[in-house]
C-alpha positions as semicolon CSV with decimal commas, in nm:
position;residue;x (nm);y (nm);z (nm)
1;M;11,371;7,733;10,574
2;T;11,196;8,064;10,506
3;F;10,961;8,194;10,774
4;V;10,703;8,473;10,764
5;W;10,614;8,674;11,075
6;I;10,244;8,761;11,073
7;S;10,180;8,929;11,408
8;P;10,107;9,303;11,438
9;E;10,426;9,371;11,635
10;P;10,780;9,289;11,519
11;P;10,932;8,981;11,682
12;G;11,141;9,048;11,990
13;A;11,461;8,876;12,089
14;A;11,271;8,626;12,303
15;E;11,036;8,530;12,019
16;L;11,324;8,488;11,776
17;R;11,507;8,268;12,028
18;A;11,193;8,061;12,079
19;L;11,161;8,015;11,701
20;S;11,530;7,927;11,675
21;S;11,487;7,669;11,953
22;W;11,186;7,523;11,772
23;A;11,388;7,498;11,451
24;R;11,695;7,344;11,617
25;T;11,491;7,063;11,769
26;R;11,390;6,973;11,414
27;G;11,728;7,021;11,252
28;L;11,618;7,331;11,060
29;A;11,776;7,669;10,990
30;V;11,523;7,952;10,951
31;A;11,553;8,291;10,779
32;P;11,310;8,569;10,673
33;P;11,212;8,592;10,303
34;A;11,454;8,767;10,070
35;E;11,358;9,036;9,820
36;R;11,426;8,863;9,488
37;H;11,287;8,933;9,142
38;P;11,275;8,746;8,809
39;A;11,575;8,805;8,587
40;A;11,516;9,123;8,390
41;I;11,593;9,163;8,021
42;A;11,879;9,403;7,961
43;V;11,769;9,696;7,742
44;D;12,042;9,825;7,508
45;L;11,925;10,161;7,375
46;A;12,222;10,167;7,135
47;K;12,033;9,911;6,925
48;A;11,767;10,173;6,859
49;D;12,034;10,410;6,724
50;S;12,149;10,139;6,481
51;I;11,793;10,091;6,359
52;E;11,752;10,466;6,309
53;D;12,067;10,464;6,093
54;L;11,927;10,180;5,880
55;L;11,601;10,374;5,832
56;D;11,802;10,675;5,711
57;R;11,977;10,447;5,459
58;A;11,641;10,317;5,338
59;R;11,511;10,672;5,284
60;D;11,829;10,767;5,097
61;A;11,788;10,459;4,878
62;I;11,428;10,560;4,801
63;A;11,546;10,904;4,695
64;A;11,808;10,734;4,473
65;R;11,542;10,495;4,338
66;D;11,752;10,201;4,458
67;G;11,499;9,926;4,528
68;E;11,757;9,669;4,640
69;G;11,915;9,920;4,876
70;V;11,574;9,987;5,036
71;E;11,509;9,616;5,082
72;R;11,851;9,551;5,238
73;A;11,820;9,839;5,485
74;T;11,461;9,759;5,588
75;A;11,537;9,386;5,621
76;A;11,836;9,461;5,848
77;A;11,629;9,702;6,058
78;E;11,348;9,447;6,097
79;A;11,595;9,173;6,196
80;L;11,733;9,392;6,475
81;L;11,383;9,475;6,597
82;R;11,279;9,112;6,594
83;A;11,582;9,032;6,808
84;H;11,513;9,318;7,052
85;P;11,139;9,357;7,113
86;E;11,215;9,486;7,464
87;L;11,317;9,828;7,327
88;P;11,066;10,087;7,453
89;Q;11,032;10,236;7,099
90;S;11,024;9,903;6,915
91;A;10,663;9,940;6,796
92;W;10,727;10,290;6,655
93;L;11,049;10,183;6,483
94;M;10,884;9,879;6,323
95;A;10,603;10,104;6,202
96;E;10,861;10,327;6,031
97;V;11,018;10,020;5,869
98;E;10,677;9,932;5,720
99;R;10,620;10,290;5,601
100;A;10,959;10,290;5,428
101;R;10,848;9,976;5,243
102;A;10,513;10,133;5,160
103;T;10,691;10,433;5,005
104;R;10,934;10,210;4,817
105;W;10,645;10,020;4,648
106;R;10,493;10,351;4,529
107;R;10,806;10,540;4,418
108;V;11,067;10,282;4,312
109;P;11,009;10,045;4,020
110;P;10,866;9,791;4,007
111;E;10,571;9,961;4,176
112;D;10,311;9,761;4,371
113;I;10,021;9,969;4,508
114;E;9,861;9,675;4,691
115;A;10,188;9,592;4,868
116;S;10,221;9,959;4,962
117;E;9,869;9,962;5,110
118;R;9,938;9,647;5,314
119;A;10,264;9,784;5,452
120;W;10,100;10,114;5,551
121;L;9,818;9,929;5,733
122;R;10,071;9,715;5,919
123;A;10,237;10,035;6,034
124;E;9,904;10,173;6,159
125;A;9,843;9,851;6,354
126;L;10,165;9,918;6,543
127;D;10,146;10,289;6,626
128;G;9,787;10,386;6,551
129;G;9,879;10,587;6,240
130;R;10,026;10,925;6,163
131;V;10,004;11,192;5,892
132;A;10,189;11,101;5,574
133;G;10,516;11,288;5,534
134;I;10,675;11,440;5,223
135;G;10,696;11,178;4,952
136;E;10,471;10,934;5,141
137;V;10,123;10,822;5,039
138;A;9,894;10,691;5,311
139;A;9,649;10,408;5,265
140;A;9,308;10,492;5,116
141;G;9,174;10,567;5,468
142;P;9,228;10,487;5,834
143;S;8,974;10,208;5,816
144;A;9,054;10,086;5,468
145;G;9,149;9,722;5,509
146;A;9,191;9,755;5,885
147;V;9,039;9,451;6,056
148;P;8,954;9,465;6,427
149;V;9,095;9,192;6,647
150;T;9,003;9,078;6,997
151;V;9,276;8,888;7,177
152;S;9,269;8,737;7,525
153;L;9,614;8,742;7,685
154;S;9,696;8,509;7,973
155;L;9,957;8,682;8,191
156;P;10,115;8,611;8,529
157;G;9,878;8,767;8,780
158;D;10,114;9,020;8,940
159;D;10,289;9,131;8,620
160;A;10,212;9,440;8,414
161;A;10,216;9,445;8,035
162;R;10,252;9,691;7,745
163;L;10,111;9,626;7,400
164;D;10,282;9,837;7,132
165;G;10,427;10,056;7,406
166;R;10,088;10,130;7,566
167;P;10,004;9,988;7,913
168;I;9,732;9,727;7,926
169;E;9,490;9,860;8,185
170;R;9,391;9,619;8,459
171;A;9,040;9,760;8,428
172;L;9,014;9,548;8,115
173;Q;9,089;9,234;8,314
174;A;8,810;8,983;8,260
175;T;8,893;8,689;8,485
176;A;9,170;8,553;8,704
177;E;9,257;8,193;8,772
178;T;9,459;8,065;9,066
179;R;9,636;7,734;9,040
180;R;9,885;7,568;9,270
181;G;10,181;7,802;9,286
182;T;10,066;8,058;9,027
183;T;9,797;8,311;8,946
184;R;9,719;8,410;8,587
185;S;9,513;8,701;8,460
186;F;9,312;8,690;8,138
187;V;9,302;9,032;7,975
188;S;9,091;9,109;7,669
189;V;9,233;9,366;7,426
190;V;9,079;9,505;7,105
191;T;9,324;9,616;6,836
192;I;9,391;9,588;6,459
193;A;9,508;9,281;6,272
194;G;9,879;9,286;6,200
195;P;10,210;9,289;6,389
196;H;10,224;9,387;6,754
197;V;10,486;9,382;7,027
198;L;10,413;9,277;7,383
199;V;10,641;9,347;7,682
200;V;10,568;9,197;8,025
201;T;10,724;9,372;8,324
202;A;10,775;9,275;8,687
203;D;10,843;9,563;8,927
204;G;10,886;9,791;8,626
205;A;11,160;9,582;8,459
206;P;11,094;9,380;8,139
207;V;11,099;9,005;8,200
208;W;10,940;8,889;7,872
209;A;10,912;9,052;7,528
210;G;10,798;8,920;7,192
211;W;10,630;8,995;6,861
212;L;10,273;8,884;6,793
213;E;10,111;8,846;6,452
214;L;9,739;8,886;6,519
215;A;9,493;8,763;6,258
216;A;9,133;8,878;6,209
217;G;8,878;8,752;6,458
218;S;8,924;8,644;6,818
219;S;9,217;8,459;6,962
220;S;9,372;8,362;7,295
221;I;9,745;8,365;7,370
222;V;9,919;8,232;7,681
223;I;10,228;8,438;7,764
224;D;10,492;8,223;7,932
225;A;10,657;8,508;8,120
226;P;10,879;8,439;8,424
227;T;10,676;8,421;8,741
228;I;10,759;8,544;9,089
229;V;11,071;8,391;9,243
230;P;10,963;8,118;9,489
231;C;11,016;8,194;9,861
232;S;11,072;8,564;9,790
233;L;10,885;8,851;9,956
234;A;10,661;8,884;9,651
235;D;10,582;8,511;9,650
236;L;10,497;8,485;10,019
237;G;10,294;8,804;9,987
238;H;10,017;8,581;9,850
239;A;9,963;8,437;10,197
240;T;9,666;8,574;10,393
241;V;9,542;8,534;10,748
242;G;9,182;8,583;10,837
243;G;9,112;8,735;10,494
244;G;9,392;8,993;10,522
245;V;9,740;9,018;10,380
246;A;10,010;8,863;10,599
247;G;10,187;9,188;10,677
248;G;10,521;9,031;10,765
249;V;10,594;8,961;10,401
250;A;10,525;9,310;10,275
251;G;10,850;9,466;10,388
252;T;11,116;9,416;10,649
253;I;11,059;9,134;10,890
254;G;10,798;9,234;11,144
255;S;10,614;9,496;10,938
256;V;10,242;9,437;10,944
257;G;9,913;9,549;10,799
258;A;9,625;9,697;10,992
259;I;9,419;9,380;10,947
260;A;9,662;9,153;11,129
261;P;9,527;8,983;11,441
262;A;9,595;9,150;11,774
263;A;9,880;9,021;11,987
264;G;9,779;8,742;12,224
265;T;9,456;8,659;12,041
266;A;9,374;8,336;11,865
267;V;9,534;8,323;11,522
268;P;9,324;8,161;11,247
269;S;9,458;7,923;10,990
270;V;9,678;8,051;10,708
271;N;9,540;8,090;10,356
272;A;9,849;8,047;10,137
273;G;9,682;8,172;9,817
274;A;9,914;8,112;9,523
275;V;10,243;8,074;9,714
276;A;10,497;7,872;9,514
277;C;10,759;7,826;9,787
278;P;10,787;7,448;9,832
279;S;10,843;7,461;10,209
280;W;10,803;7,757;10,447
281;L;10,678;7,854;10,792
282;A;10,409;8,094;10,907
283;V;10,504;8,227;11,254
284;A;10,294;8,435;11,492
285;A;10,329;8,556;11,849
286;G;10,209;8,310;12,113
287;K;9,967;8,370;12,398
288;E;10,247;8,435;12,646
289;P;10,540;8,679;12,602
290;G;10,841;8,512;12,450
291;T;10,639;8,235;12,283
292;V;10,551;8,170;11,920
293;R;10,302;7,974;11,713
294;V;10,425;7,797;11,403
295;A;10,237;7,661;11,102
296;Q;10,427;7,444;10,854
297;C;10,338;7,503;10,487
298;E;10,409;7,342;10,151
299;A;10,340;7,578;9,860
300;D;9,977;7,690;9,900
301;V;9,881;7,436;10,169
302;C;9,943;7,512;10,537
303;G;9,887;7,306;10,849
304;P;9,732;7,443;11,170
305;F;9,922;7,670;11,408
306;A;10,100;7,488;11,691
307;D;10,252;7,643;12,003
308;G;10,631;7,651;11,999
309;P;10,867;7,628;12,300
310;V;10,893;7,899;12,563
311;A;11,217;8,095;12,572
312;P;11,413;8,053;12,901
313;A;11,313;8,298;13,172
314;W;11,657;8,452;13,191
315;T;11,637;8,556;12,823
316;R;11,321;8,761;12,868
317;V;11,332;9,135;12,915
318;P;11,119;9,226;13,223
319;P;10,869;9,507;13,177
320;A;10,969;9,846;13,309
321;P;10,827;9,905;13,662
322;A;10,547;10,155;13,690
323;V;10,655;10,490;13,835
324;E;10,418;10,643;14,087
325;G;10,293;10,975;13,966
326;A;10,396;10,910;13,605
327;K;10,038;10,932;13,481
328;T;9,923;11,211;13,711
329;G;10,216;11,436;13,634
330;A;10,306;11,472;14,010
331;H;10,649;11,615;14,092
332;R;10,903;11,354;14,197
333;W;11,270;11,353;14,292
334;P;11,473;11,327;13,970
335;A;11,690;11,018;13,930
336;W;11,998;11,224;13,845
337;A;11,979;11,401;14,182
338;S;11,983;11,070;14,369
339;W;12,291;10,958;14,179
340;A;12,459;11,293;14,240
341;L;12,397;11,273;14,617
342;A;12,512;10,913;14,631
343;G;12,835;11,007;14,454
344;A;12,896;11,299;14,689
345;G;12,842;11,077;14,992
346;V;13,090;10,822;14,869
347;A;13,351;11,095;14,808
348;L;13,296;11,246;15,157
349;A;13,326;10,910;15,330
350;A;13,650;10,835;15,149
351;G;13,795;11,172;15,259
352;V;13,711;11,107;15,624
353;V;13,886;10,770;15,614
354;V;14,200;10,919;15,461
355;V;14,220;11,199;15,718
356;A;14,156;10,965;16,010
357;S;14,433;10,735;15,900
358;G;14,689;11,018;15,926
359;A;14,808;10,964;15,574
360;L;14,810;11,337;15,513
361;L;15,016;11,429;15,827
362;P;15,395;11,487;15,810
363;A;15,616;11,204;15,929
364;P;15,703;11,246;16,306
365;T;16,064;11,305;16,416
366;G;16,180;11,136;16,748
367;T;16,490;11,012;16,936
368;R;16,558;10,643;16,965
369;F;16,811;10,484;17,199
370;V;16,999;10,199;17,039
371;T;17,313;10,017;17,117
372;G;17,612;10,204;16,986
373;G;17,479;10,557;17,023
374;L;17,192;10,789;16,939
375;K;17,009;10,789;16,606
376;S;16,752;11,040;16,494
377;Q;16,445;10,909;16,308
């Protein structure tokens, strides 16, 4: 089961053992939250090169007055773009596809001025417009036929989004709604009727991309982008304590925010916000060293904190004894000198014992009388 440490100081060995003891008595295995993200969409920039080649073919076909060649090249380019809206330049490339069509309807028989105007306006909806190049004819004016559109996009609360390659500013956010396990933001955007491409990103990586065809007037679209991975750091980051972010989920286990409660003080109940993790634990330091408080949670609902077991006395690290004079700066005998003197004393005592034993003296020579004669030893 995933646990979140919410005290201002990192958990010590005693606290972790107390939590482990609490978990074992309940048949649980606990672990801190992992840093996991929604699956990102792979971006293949080589696809953009293929689309550029198709646009070159369309322009060559226009110069050759080959209407069918223009249509084949632009249709192939559009198909690739529809399949890969995640490309960072997809809006610009689709705009160029529409401008190639606009030029085809003006320069290659059979001509269709109205179709050319519509294609040029669709291009302006995507990239905001540009100056007509050689051989191109722009629409009658920037506002000719352009219809303003207001669209309300419902996005996952923590995700960012780009519309036609431009970031959607959170300053435009109108409202936010929190439901069990998810938070959604409703963002109002004003643009021009026509095709648009939306890319939703999580942690900078695209997780959802698609094409939108916006009609005149107002509309609301719910974007079903992947949400935060349950039980991950980002998911449990929704939990708050006493109105502040539970710091233990914002980084490595034990990191905290300045608003976390002080060690040893009463810990209020946990506000789980929009947490989606189906089962997790909120853990805080207890009143006594080596103790913990545990609150059991299911998604965004948490029970009250309860005191966990006390770690055995032999597992606790005793505080360092106060040293007299440490605060006043008084001179004291250094510890290394004591050890040096003790070592010298031991060496001296050992030398005295060796000398006294006579181990260093030469072996004595004497005469012994034994049966059978004299022997020198």
